C-alpha positions as CSV (number, residue, x, y, z in Angstrom):
1,M,0.0,0.0,0.0
2,G,1.1,3.6,-0.6
3,L,2.1,6.2,1.9
4,R,-0.6,7.9,3.9
5,T,-1.0,11.5,4.9
6,G,1.3,12.1,7.8
7,D,3.7,9.4,6.9
8,P,7.3,10.7,6.7
9,G,8.9,11.0,3.3
10,A,12.3,9.9,4.5
11,V,13.9,8.5,7.7
12,G,17.7,8.8,8.1
13,D,19.3,8.2,4.7
14,Y,16.3,6.2,3.4
15,V,13.5,7.4,1.2
16,L,10.2,5.8,2.0
17,E,8.0,4.4,-0.8
18,A,5.2,2.4,0.7
19,R,3.7,0.9,3.8
20,L,4.3,-2.8,4.4
21,G,2.3,-3.1,7.6
22,S,1.7,-1.7,11.0
23,G,1.6,-3.2,14.5
24,G,1.4,-2.3,18.2
25,M,5.0,-0.9,18.3
26,G,5.3,0.8,14.9
27,T,4.9,0.9,11.2
28,V,7.2,-0.9,8.7
29,Y,7.9,0.8,5.3
30,L,9.4,-0.2,2.1
31,A,12.3,2.3,1.4
32,R,15.4,2.8,-0.7
33,D,18.9,3.5,0.3
34,R,21.2,6.0,-1.5
35,A,22.2,3.3,-4.0
36,G,18.5,2.6,-4.8
37,R,18.5,-0.8,-3.0
38,P,15.2,-1.8,-1.2
39,V,15.3,-1.9,2.6
40,A,12.6,-2.3,5.3
41,V,12.4,0.6,7.8
42,K,10.5,0.2,11.1
43,V,9.4,3.5,12.6
44,V,7.9,3.4,16.1
45,H,4.6,5.1,16.7
46,R,5.0,8.7,17.7
47,H,2.9,8.4,20.9
48,L,5.4,5.8,22.1
49,A,8.5,7.8,21.3
50,D,8.4,9.7,24.7
51,D,7.9,6.5,26.7
52,A,11.2,5.8,28.4
53,E,10.3,2.2,29.0
54,F,9.4,1.7,25.4
55,R,12.5,3.4,24.1
56,E,14.6,1.0,26.2
57,R,12.6,-1.9,24.8
58,F,13.1,-0.7,21.2
59,A,16.9,-0.1,21.8
60,R,17.0,-3.7,23.1
61,E,15.3,-5.0,20.0
62,V,17.9,-3.3,17.8
63,S,20.7,-4.6,19.9
64,A,19.4,-8.1,19.8
65,A,18.8,-8.1,16.1
66,R,22.3,-6.8,15.5
67,R,23.8,-9.6,17.6
68,V,22.1,-12.4,15.6
69,T,23.6,-13.4,12.3
70,G,22.7,-16.3,10.0
71,A,20.8,-17.2,6.8
72,S,17.5,-17.6,8.7
73,T,17.3,-14.1,10.1
74,V,17.3,-10.6,8.6
75,R,20.4,-8.3,8.9
76,V,20.2,-4.9,10.6
77,L,21.6,-2.2,8.3
78,D,21.1,1.0,10.3
79,A,19.2,2.4,13.2
80,G,18.4,5.6,15.0
81,V,17.5,4.6,18.5
82,A,18.3,8.1,19.9
83,D,16.3,10.0,17.3
84,D,13.1,11.9,18.3
85,V,11.2,9.0,16.7
86,P,13.3,5.8,16.9
87,W,13.7,3.7,13.8
88,M,15.5,0.7,12.4
89,A,16.5,-0.4,8.8
90,T,16.9,-4.0,7.9
91,E,17.3,-6.1,4.8
92,F,14.1,-6.2,2.7
93,V,12.8,-9.8,2.1
94,A,10.1,-10.0,-0.6
95,A,8.2,-12.9,0.9
96,P,4.8,-13.6,2.6
97,A,4.5,-14.2,6.3
98,L,3.7,-17.8,7.2
99,Q,0.4,-16.6,8.7
100,A,-0.7,-15.0,5.4
101,Q,0.4,-18.1,3.4
102,V,-1.6,-20.5,5.5
103,E,-4.7,-18.2,5.6
104,A,-4.6,-17.9,1.8
105,H,-3.5,-21.4,0.7
106,G,-4.1,-23.7,3.7
107,P,-1.7,-25.9,5.6
108,L,1.8,-26.8,4.3
109,G,2.7,-30.2,2.8
110,E,5.4,-32.5,4.3
111,A,8.3,-31.2,2.3
112,E,7.4,-27.6,3.1
113,L,7.0,-28.5,6.8
114,R,10.4,-30.1,7.0
115,R,12.0,-27.2,5.3
116,L,10.2,-24.8,7.6
117,A,11.2,-26.7,10.7
118,A,14.8,-27.0,9.6
119,G,15.1,-23.3,8.8
120,L,13.4,-22.2,12.0
121,A,15.6,-24.6,14.1
122,A,18.7,-23.1,12.4
123,A,17.4,-19.6,13.1
124,L,16.8,-20.4,16.8
125,R,20.3,-22.0,17.0
126,D,21.8,-18.7,15.7
127,I,19.6,-16.5,18.0
128,H,20.5,-18.5,21.1
129,R,24.2,-18.6,20.2
130,A,24.1,-14.8,20.2
131,G,22.7,-14.9,23.8
132,V,19.2,-13.9,22.8
133,V,15.8,-15.3,23.5
134,H,13.2,-14.3,20.9
135,R,10.1,-14.8,23.0
136,D,7.6,-14.0,20.2
137,L,8.1,-16.6,17.5
138,K,4.7,-16.8,15.8
139,P,3.4,-17.2,12.2
140,G,3.4,-13.4,11.6
141,N,7.1,-13.2,12.4
142,V,8.2,-15.8,10.0
143,L,8.8,-14.9,6.3
144,L,8.7,-17.7,3.7
145,A,11.6,-16.5,1.5
146,A,12.6,-18.5,-1.6
147,D,15.9,-19.6,0.0
148,G,14.3,-20.6,3.3
149,P,12.3,-19.1,6.2
150,R,13.4,-15.9,7.9
151,V,12.7,-15.0,11.5
152,I,12.0,-11.3,12.1
153,D,10.9,-8.9,14.9
154,F,13.0,-9.0,18.0
155,G,10.7,-6.5,19.7
156,V,10.1,-8.6,22.8
157,S,13.4,-10.5,22.8
158,R,15.9,-10.3,25.6
159,A,19.4,-11.2,26.4
160,A,19.5,-14.7,27.9
161,D,21.6,-13.5,30.8
162,H,19.6,-10.3,31.7
163,H,16.4,-9.7,33.7
164,T,13.2,-9.5,31.8
165,L,12.0,-5.9,31.0
166,T,8.5,-5.8,32.4
167,V,5.6,-3.8,30.9
168,T,3.2,-2.9,33.7
169,G,-0.1,-4.6,33.4
170,R,0.7,-6.5,30.2
171,V,2.0,-9.9,29.3
172,I,4.7,-9.7,26.6
173,G,4.2,-12.2,23.8
174,S,1.4,-13.9,21.8
175,P,-0.5,-16.3,24.0
176,P,-1.2,-19.0,21.4
177,F,2.6,-19.4,20.9
178,M,3.8,-18.6,24.4
179,A,5.4,-21.2,26.7
180,P,3.9,-21.9,30.1
181,E,6.8,-20.2,31.9
182,Q,6.2,-17.0,29.9
183,L,2.8,-16.8,31.5
184,A,3.6,-18.1,35.0
185,R,7.2,-17.2,35.5
186,P,8.2,-14.5,33.0
187,R,11.6,-13.8,34.7
188,D,12.6,-17.4,34.2
189,V,12.1,-17.5,30.5
190,G,15.1,-19.1,28.6
191,P,15.8,-20.5,25.1
192,A,13.4,-23.5,25.7
193,A,10.5,-21.0,25.5
194,D,11.4,-20.4,21.8
195,V,11.4,-24.2,21.2
196,F,7.9,-24.4,22.7
197,A,6.8,-21.6,20.3
198,L,8.4,-23.6,17.4
199,G,6.3,-26.6,18.3
200,A,3.1,-24.6,18.3
201,L,4.0,-22.8,15.1
202,L,4.7,-26.2,13.3
203,V,1.2,-27.4,14.4
204,Y,-0.3,-24.3,13.0
205,A,1.6,-24.7,9.7
206,A,0.5,-28.3,9.5
207,T,-3.2,-27.8,10.4
208,G,-4.1,-24.2,10.1
209,A,-4.8,-24.0,13.8
210,G,-2.8,-23.7,17.0
211,P,-2.5,-26.5,19.5
212,F,-4.1,-24.4,22.3
213,D,-6.7,-22.3,20.3
214,D,-9.8,-21.2,22.2
215,D,-12.4,-18.5,22.2
216,S,-10.4,-15.9,24.2
217,P,-6.8,-15.1,25.1
218,Y,-7.5,-16.0,28.7
219,L,-8.7,-19.5,27.9
220,I,-5.8,-19.9,25.5
221,A,-3.4,-18.9,28.3
222,H,-5.1,-21.4,30.7
223,R,-4.7,-24.2,28.1
224,V,-1.1,-23.4,27.5
225,V,-0.3,-23.7,31.2
226,A,-2.6,-26.6,32.2
227,A,-4.1,-28.5,29.3
228,P,-2.5,-31.0,26.8
229,A,-1.8,-29.8,23.3
230,D,-4.5,-30.5,20.7
231,L,-2.6,-32.3,17.9
232,G,-5.6,-33.3,15.9
233,G,-4.8,-33.1,12.2
234,T,-1.1,-33.0,12.8
235,P,0.8,-35.5,10.5
236,E,1.9,-38.7,12.3
237,W,5.5,-38.2,11.4
238,L,5.5,-34.7,13.0
239,R,3.6,-35.6,16.2
240,P,6.5,-37.0,18.3
241,L,8.6,-34.0,17.6
242,V,6.0,-31.3,18.4
243,R,4.9,-33.3,21.5
244,R,8.4,-32.9,22.8
245,C,8.6,-29.3,21.9
246,L,5.3,-28.6,23.7
247,A,6.4,-30.2,27.0
248,K,5.3,-28.1,29.9
249,D,8.7,-28.6,31.6
250,P,11.3,-26.6,29.7
251,G,14.0,-29.2,30.6
252,E,12.1,-31.9,28.6
253,R,12.1,-29.9,25.3
254,P,14.7,-30.6,22.6
255,T,17.3,-28.2,21.6
256,P,17.2,-26.5,18.2
257,A,20.0,-28.9,17.1
258,E,17.9,-31.9,18.1
259,V,14.9,-30.5,16.2
260,L,17.1,-30.0,13.1
261,A,18.3,-33.6,13.3
262,A,14.8,-34.9,13.7
263,V,13.3,-33.2,10.6
264,S,16.4,-33.7,8.5
265,G,15.9,-37.5,8.6
266,P,18.4,-40.3,8.1
267,G,21.3,-39.6,5.9
268,R,20.5,-36.0,5.1
269,R,23.2,-34.5,7.3
270,V,26.5,-34.3,5.5
271,R,28.6,-33.2,8.4
272,L,29.5,-35.0,11.5
273,R,28.6,-33.3,14.8
274,L,30.3,-33.7,18.1
275,R,27.9,-32.5,20.8
276,V,29.3,-32.6,24.3
277,G,28.1,-29.9,26.6
278,R,24.4,-30.5,27.1
279,A,24.6,-34.3,27.7
280,V,27.6,-33.9,30.0
281,R,26.0,-31.1,32.0
282,R,22.9,-33.4,32.5
283,G,25.1,-36.3,33.7
284,V,24.2,-38.5,30.8
285,A,26.8,-40.8,29.3
286,V,27.3,-39.9,25.7
287,G,28.5,-42.0,22.8
288,L,30.5,-39.8,20.4
289,A,31.8,-40.7,17.0
290,V,35.4,-39.4,17.4
291,G,36.9,-40.7,14.2
292,L,37.0,-39.1,10.8
293,L,37.0,-40.9,7.5
294,A,40.2,-40.8,5.5
295,V,41.4,-42.3,2.3
296,V,44.9,-42.8,0.8
297,G,45.1,-43.5,-2.9
298,A,47.6,-45.4,-4.9
299,D,50.0,-42.5,-4.8
300,G,50.1,-42.6,-1.0
301,R,48.7,-39.1,-0.5
302,S,46.0,-38.6,2.1
303,E,42.6,-37.1,1.4
304,D,43.7,-33.8,2.9
305,A,46.9,-33.7,0.8
306,V,44.8,-34.2,-2.3
307,R,42.3,-31.6,-1.1
308,G,45.2,-29.2,-0.3
309,V,47.5,-27.5,-2.8
310,V,47.0,-29.4,-6.1
311,A,48.7,-28.4,-9.3
312,G,47.3,-29.2,-12.7
313,T,44.0,-28.1,-14.2
314,P,42.6,-31.1,-16.2
315,E,43.4,-30.9,-19.8
316,G,40.6,-29.4,-21.9
317,W,38.6,-28.3,-18.8
318,R,36.0,-25.6,-19.1
319,P,33.4,-24.6,-16.4
320,W,30.4,-26.9,-16.4
321,A,27.3,-27.7,-14.4
322,T,25.2,-30.8,-14.1
323,R,22.3,-32.1,-11.9
324,L,22.4,-35.5,-10.3
325,L,18.7,-35.6,-9.4
326,P,15.9,-33.1,-10.3
327,N,13.4,-31.8,-7.8
328,V,15.3,-32.4,-4.6
329,H,16.6,-30.1,-1.9
330,E,19.6,-32.2,-0.9
331,G,23.0,-31.9,-2.7
332,P,25.6,-34.5,-3.6
333,T,28.7,-35.3,-1.6
334,C,31.9,-35.8,-3.5
335,A,35.3,-37.3,-3.0
336,P,38.4,-35.1,-3.6
337,P,38.9,-34.9,-7.4
338,T,41.8,-36.5,-9.3
339,Q,43.0,-35.9,-12.8
340,G,41.0,-38.8,-14.1
341,A,37.8,-39.0,-12.0
342,L,35.4,-37.2,-9.7
343,F,33.1,-39.5,-7.6
344,C,29.8,-38.1,-6.2
345,A,26.8,-39.6,-4.5
346,Q,23.3,-38.2,-4.1
347,G,21.0,-39.3,-1.3
348,S,18.1,-41.4,-2.9
349,G,20.0,-41.1,-6.2
350,P,23.0,-42.6,-8.0
351,L,26.7,-42.9,-7.2
352,T,28.3,-41.3,-10.3
353,R,31.8,-41.1,-11.8
354,F,32.3,-37.8,-13.6
355,D,35.0,-36.7,-16.1
356,P,36.4,-33.7,-14.2
357,A,37.3,-32.0,-17.5
358,T,33.9,-32.1,-19.1
359,G,31.4,-33.1,-16.4
360,R,30.3,-36.1,-18.4
361,A,29.0,-39.0,-16.4
362,E,31.1,-42.0,-17.2
363,W,29.0,-44.4,-15.2
364,R,26.1,-44.3,-12.7
365,K,25.3,-46.8,-10.0
366,K,21.7,-46.8,-8.7
367,Y,20.9,-48.5,-5.5
368,T,17.4,-49.8,-5.6
369,G,15.0,-52.0,-3.6
370,E,13.9,-52.1,0.0
371,E,17.2,-53.2,1.5
372,Y,19.9,-50.7,0.4
373,P,18.4,-47.7,-1.4
374,V,20.3,-44.6,-0.1
375,P,24.0,-44.2,-1.0
376,H,26.5,-42.1,1.0
377,L,30.0,-41.7,-0.4
378,L,32.7,-42.6,2.2
379,A,36.0,-42.7,0.3
380,A,37.6,-43.2,-3.1
381,S,41.0,-44.1,-4.4
382,S,42.2,-44.7,-8.0
383,D,41.0,-48.3,-7.7
384,L,38.1,-48.5,-5.3
385,V,35.1,-46.5,-4.1
386,L,33.5,-47.0,-0.7
387,V,29.8,-46.3,-0.3
388,Q,27.5,-46.7,2.7
389,T,23.8,-47.5,2.1
390,E,20.9,-47.6,4.5
391,G,17.5,-49.0,4.1
392,D,14.7,-48.5,6.7
393,G,17.1,-46.8,9.2
394,T,18.0,-50.1,11.0
395,E,20.4,-51.7,8.4
396,L,23.7,-50.2,7.2
397,A,26.0,-51.7,4.7
398,V,29.4,-50.7,3.3
399,H,29.8,-51.5,-0.4
400,V,33.2,-51.6,-2.2
401,V,32.8,-50.6,-5.8
402,D,35.2,-50.9,-8.7
403,A,36.3,-47.3,-9.6
404,A,36.6,-48.1,-13.3
405,T,33.3,-49.8,-13.9
406,G,31.0,-49.0,-11.0
407,T,30.5,-52.7,-10.3
408,T,30.0,-53.7,-6.7
409,L,32.8,-56.1,-5.7
410,W,31.5,-56.9,-2.2
411,H,29.6,-55.5,0.7
412,Q,29.6,-55.8,4.5
413,V,26.5,-55.3,6.7
414,K,27.3,-53.1,9.7
415,D,26.1,-54.1,13.2
416,S,22.8,-52.2,14.0
417,K,24.3,-50.8,17.2
418,Y,26.3,-48.4,15.0
419,V,23.4,-46.8,13.3
420,A,23.8,-43.6,15.3
421,V,27.6,-43.4,14.7
422,A,29.0,-41.7,11.6
423,P,30.4,-44.2,9.0
424,V,34.0,-44.8,9.7
425,S,35.9,-46.6,6.9
426,G,38.9,-46.0,4.7
427,I,41.2,-47.4,2.0
428,S,45.0,-47.5,2.0
429,R,47.5,-49.7,0.1
430,G,44.6,-51.9,-1.2
431,V,43.3,-52.5,2.3
432,V,39.8,-51.4,3.4
433,A,39.5,-50.8,7.1
434,L,36.1,-50.7,8.8
435,V,34.9,-50.1,12.4
436,N,32.2,-52.8,13.0
437,E,31.2,-55.4,15.6
438,G,33.2,-53.7,18.3
439,A,36.4,-54.0,16.4
440,V,38.5,-52.5,13.7
441,I,38.7,-54.9,10.8
442,G,41.0,-55.0,7.7
443,Y,39.8,-56.5,4.4
444,E,41.5,-57.2,1.1
445,G,40.1,-54.4,-1.0
446,R,39.0,-56.2,-4.2
447,S,38.1,-59.6,-2.8
448,G,36.6,-58.6,0.6
449,R,38.6,-61.3,2.3
450,R,39.0,-60.6,6.1
451,L,42.7,-60.0,6.8
452,W,42.6,-59.2,10.5
453,S,40.4,-57.9,13.3
454,R,41.3,-56.1,16.5
455,T,38.9,-55.5,19.4
456,L,38.3,-51.8,20.4
457,P,37.8,-50.6,24.0
458,Y,34.3,-49.1,23.5
459,T,31.7,-50.4,21.2
460,E,29.6,-47.4,20.2
461,A,31.8,-44.4,19.8
462,C,34.8,-45.4,17.7
463,G,36.2,-44.1,14.4
464,L,39.4,-44.3,12.4
465,R,41.8,-42.4,10.2
466,M,44.1,-44.1,7.7
467,L,47.6,-42.8,7.2
468,D,49.3,-44.7,4.4
469,D,50.6,-47.9,6.2
470,V,48.9,-47.1,9.6
471,V,45.3,-47.2,10.8
472,V,44.7,-44.9,13.8
473,T,41.5,-45.5,15.8
474,S,40.0,-43.3,18.5
475,C,37.3,-44.4,20.9
476,A,35.6,-42.0,23.3
477,T,33.4,-42.3,26.4
478,S,32.2,-39.8,28.9
479,D,30.0,-39.4,32.0
480,E,29.2,-36.6,34.4
481,N,32.7,-36.9,36.0
482,S,35.1,-37.7,33.3
483,M,35.9,-37.8,29.5
484,T,38.3,-40.3,28.0
485,T,39.6,-41.1,24.5
486,V,41.7,-44.2,23.8
487,V,43.8,-43.8,20.7
488,A,45.6,-46.7,19.1
489,A,47.6,-47.4,15.9
490,F,47.6,-50.7,13.8
491,R,49.7,-51.7,10.9
492,T,47.6,-51.6,7.8
493,R,48.8,-54.9,6.2
494,D,48.4,-57.2,9.2
495,G,46.7,-55.3,12.0
496,E,49.6,-55.4,14.4
497,R,49.0,-53.0,17.3
498,L,51.8,-50.4,17.3
499,W,50.8,-48.4,20.3
500,S,47.8,-47.4,22.5
501,R,47.3,-44.3,24.6
502,T,44.5,-43.0,26.9
503,H,43.9,-39.3,27.0
504,P,41.6,-37.5,29.6
505,Y,39.7,-35.6,26.9
506,L,37.4,-36.1,24.0
507,L,39.5,-36.1,20.9
508,K,38.1,-35.5,17.5
509,P,40.5,-36.1,14.5
510,L,40.0,-33.2,12.1
511,A,42.8,-33.4,9.5
512,A,46.1,-35.2,8.9
513,D,49.3,-35.5,6.9
514,A,52.1,-38.1,7.1
515,E,53.6,-36.5,10.2
516,K,50.6,-35.4,12.3
517,I,46.9,-35.6,13.1
518,V,45.1,-32.4,14.0
519,V,42.5,-33.1,16.7
520,G,39.9,-31.1,18.5
521,V,40.5,-31.4,22.2
522,S,37.1,-31.0,24.0
523,T,35.9,-30.7,27.5
524,S,32.4,-29.8,28.6
525,D,32.9,-26.1,28.3
526,R,35.8,-25.5,25.8
527,R,37.5,-26.7,22.7
528,R,41.2,-26.4,21.7
529,L,43.3,-27.7,18.9
530,G,45.9,-30.4,19.4
531,I,48.5,-32.4,17.4
532,L,48.6,-36.1,17.7
533,D,51.8,-37.9,16.8
534,P,50.8,-40.9,14.6
535,D,54.1,-42.7,15.5
536,T,53.7,-42.6,19.2
537,G,50.2,-41.4,20.1
538,R,51.6,-38.5,22.1
539,L,49.3,-35.4,22.3
540,G,50.4,-31.8,22.2
541,V,47.7,-29.4,23.0
542,L,48.0,-26.0,21.4
543,A,47.4,-22.8,23.3
544,E,43.6,-22.2,23.7
545,Q,42.3,-20.2,20.8
546,P,41.5,-16.6,21.7
547,D,37.9,-16.8,20.3
548,P,36.6,-20.3,20.9
549,L,34.5,-21.5,18.0
550,M,30.7,-22.1,18.5
551,D,30.9,-25.6,16.9
552,P,33.3,-28.0,18.5
553,D,33.4,-30.0,15.3
554,P,34.2,-27.7,12.4
555,P,35.5,-29.2,9.1
556,G,39.1,-28.5,8.3
557,V,42.0,-29.1,6.0
558,L,45.7,-29.2,6.6
559,A,48.2,-27.6,4.2
560,A,51.9,-26.8,4.9
561,D,51.6,-26.7,8.7
562,V,48.5,-24.4,8.6
563,Y,45.1,-25.7,9.6
564,Y,42.2,-24.1,7.8
565,E,38.7,-24.5,9.2
566,S,35.1,-23.4,8.8
567,A,32.6,-23.0,11.6
568,D,28.9,-22.8,12.1
569,D,29.2,-19.1,13.0
570,S,30.0,-18.4,9.4
571,T,33.7,-17.9,10.0
572,V,36.8,-19.3,8.3
573,S,40.1,-19.2,10.1
574,A,43.8,-20.3,9.7
575,V,46.0,-21.5,12.6
576,D,49.7,-22.0,12.4
577,L,50.4,-25.4,13.9
578,R,54.0,-24.6,14.6
579,T,53.1,-21.8,17.0
580,G,49.5,-22.3,17.8
581,R,48.8,-18.7,16.7
582,R,45.7,-17.9,14.7
583,L,46.9,-16.2,11.5
584,W,43.5,-14.8,10.5
585,R,39.8,-15.2,10.9
586,R,37.1,-13.9,8.6
587,T,33.3,-13.8,8.7
588,L,31.5,-14.8,5.5
589,E,28.4,-13.3,4.0
590,F,26.6,-16.7,4.0
591,D,25.7,-19.3,6.6
592,S,26.8,-23.0,7.0
593,P,30.1,-23.0,5.1
594,G,31.5,-26.4,4.2
595,A,35.1,-27.4,4.7
596,P,37.6,-25.3,2.8
597,A,39.6,-26.2,-0.3
598,V,43.1,-24.8,-0.4
599,G,44.7,-23.6,-3.7
600,D,48.0,-22.1,-4.5
601,R,47.0,-18.6,-3.3
602,L,43.3,-19.0,-2.3
603,V,41.2,-20.6,0.4
604,L,37.8,-21.4,-1.1
605,V,34.6,-22.1,0.8
606,S,31.1,-22.7,-0.5
607,S,27.5,-22.4,1.0
608,P,24.7,-25.0,0.7
609,T,23.3,-23.1,-2.2
610,G,26.6,-22.9,-4.1
611,R,27.8,-19.4,-3.2
612,V,31.6,-19.4,-3.2
613,A,34.0,-17.1,-1.3
614,A,37.7,-16.9,-2.2
615,L,40.0,-15.7,0.6
616,D,43.6,-14.8,0.4
617,R,45.6,-17.7,1.8
618,A,48.1,-15.5,3.6
619,T,45.8,-12.8,5.0
620,G,42.3,-14.1,4.8
621,E,41.1,-11.1,2.9
622,V,38.1,-11.8,0.6
623,R,39.2,-11.7,-3.0
624,W,35.9,-12.4,-4.6
625,T,32.5,-14.0,-4.0
626,S,30.0,-15.5,-6.3
627,G,26.2,-15.7,-6.3
628,P,24.3,-18.9,-5.7
629,A,24.1,-21.6,-8.3
630,P,21.2,-21.1,-10.7
631,G,18.4,-23.5,-9.7
632,A,20.0,-24.4,-6.3
633,R,17.8,-25.2,-3.4
634,L,18.4,-24.8,0.3
635,P,19.0,-28.3,1.7
636,L,16.6,-29.5,4.5
637,G,19.6,-30.3,6.8
638,V,22.2,-27.8,7.8
639,G,25.8,-28.2,6.9
640,G,27.8,-26.9,3.9
641,F,29.2,-29.1,1.2
642,T,33.0,-29.5,0.6
643,P,34.4,-28.2,-2.7
644,G,37.4,-29.8,-4.4
645,I,40.1,-28.2,-6.4
646,L,42.4,-29.2,-9.3
647,G,44.6,-26.3,-10.4
648,S,42.2,-23.5,-11.5
649,A,39.1,-25.8,-11.5
650,L,36.9,-25.7,-8.4
651,Y,34.2,-28.4,-8.1
652,V,31.2,-27.3,-6.0
653,P,28.3,-29.5,-4.9
654,C,25.2,-27.7,-3.6
655,G,21.5,-28.1,-2.8
656,G,19.1,-29.1,-5.5
657,G,21.3,-32.0,-6.6
658,I,23.6,-29.7,-8.5
659,L,27.4,-30.0,-9.1
660,F,29.3,-27.3,-11.0
661,S,32.9,-26.2,-11.6
662,L,34.2,-22.7,-12.1
663,D,37.6,-21.0,-12.7
664,V,39.0,-19.6,-9.5
665,N,41.3,-17.3,-11.4
666,A,38.6,-15.7,-13.6
667,P,38.0,-12.0,-12.9
668,D,34.4,-12.5,-11.7
669,P,33.7,-16.3,-11.5
670,Q,30.0,-17.2,-11.3
671,P,28.4,-20.7,-11.2
672,P,27.2,-21.9,-14.6
673,T,23.7,-23.1,-15.1
674,A,23.0,-26.9,-14.9
675,A,21.1,-28.3,-17.9
């Protein structure tokens, strides 16, 4: 709608063009900045501008919104909290609110609900990490943008560690989506209240009605506090999750990360997570997958060496793009490329070998039937490819595939107790190693003949890393009083135990070369980097990083004694392993970056939708960024994809089943369009 009589023509440096809406606190306008770009400007109502309590509340909204970053919120561009009439300018998102969408078109379908739940869980994760509780998550505060939902309006939010700002005679929030503690104990409201609101919001999106709807706000508030949620019409697959979210006791509700895992489903997460703090604080023993998959090819180089500085663009290469599967949100996962082959797998789709020069599919292997339908690429060498498949969520199998033809040579069913543990397997010197049945087992690569088996100390939290002629295993356990990791090394050819050491930490192998393994050293409240000597098992812990990362399990890559890593707070950093000093750290313009690829002069990171950022390897300065891949979709799960590099050719998987390559040395590289 256009401007009305009495509306200002400009606010700050922004020219107002139209009204977008009006609420109890103020009016939101569509405006333009000096460069002509659209922005949203929120101007408080004039009669509230002299209210000191309200001005404090509005200043707090601006502060909270500025603290929160991520793909599922909107960025604050400018604000005038001290002006006669306070205002705030944010990104403009051309998208309907969830409430308007449901009122106009009815409840959402399953795919839309999963995407909504994943996006909102990611938003709450970012909000809570910033130390903020939103307190007013409702359908009117969720925008359904093309690249995923956005949470807006921090008008009643507060810092998690500050007292609630009261408003005399009024309850702050929206009763149908308020948690019981907001109504009964407003000063005790914490992040779990937002999870309660998420549960109520998902019921609304699935049915068109809230779980506590009634004839008046007072009856609604009574039902929120004392009555069970009405889940009539809620899809069966969604009920267990929303029932947990809507628990009356805040301690019984899931975290945003647990919501995200629940809606992403089996096999949709592409990155391993090491969650320590919450389970340890509650005194619950945790089973943690502390190993990381590695592969050594026929030339003896580890995966990280191949993914590190690689010379030689494939002969005849030109930028190309292809789509493994149409009409999907997920993206492929790929092994590091070599001069002759690029192997990628797509959940619910085929395992494919591509020509890295042309993007032509040289063969496709489709896993069909009820038993083994979903492939996950584990490792690849010049001779063999390892793929894990899963059927109904209770049976896992590792398949060994001929790299030249795509023929399955043999497979091994994994013990069902390992379903919750990330796949741990690798190839080195023609030997396939697998953690299974409470042991690490070595198989002859092409025949599948069992060569050796060695029992591991714990049965549900073990992983491995292969370093040429050595298999290094790590098994972790923890309870409310202690954390322990047992690390051991076995000779690849015959399984002879070379050494075994016990460390009083949770260790997470992150990257390796022939001389060292970079590990995350975690306790319940902090995470440091360490170096594990593969010859002796001795651990050297580097000085604690000056700004501990949000995510204790970021992906990383090792190149020339420098460890490069991405993190869930949208940062990329470089650490000199000789001194423990952080060389640089940069914040990206996109969320959920994957593991870096390291070129001669650049560190390259991509987003789930195929945006690429190129950073100077020495300084971390951003040299260029690209837009998203045409046709890319935001995956349902959170976690960026890992690009690969050969000379000037960067290979980038992204959501929507798309794989593309671009020239990292071009003046303005942009993703090509997939056919």
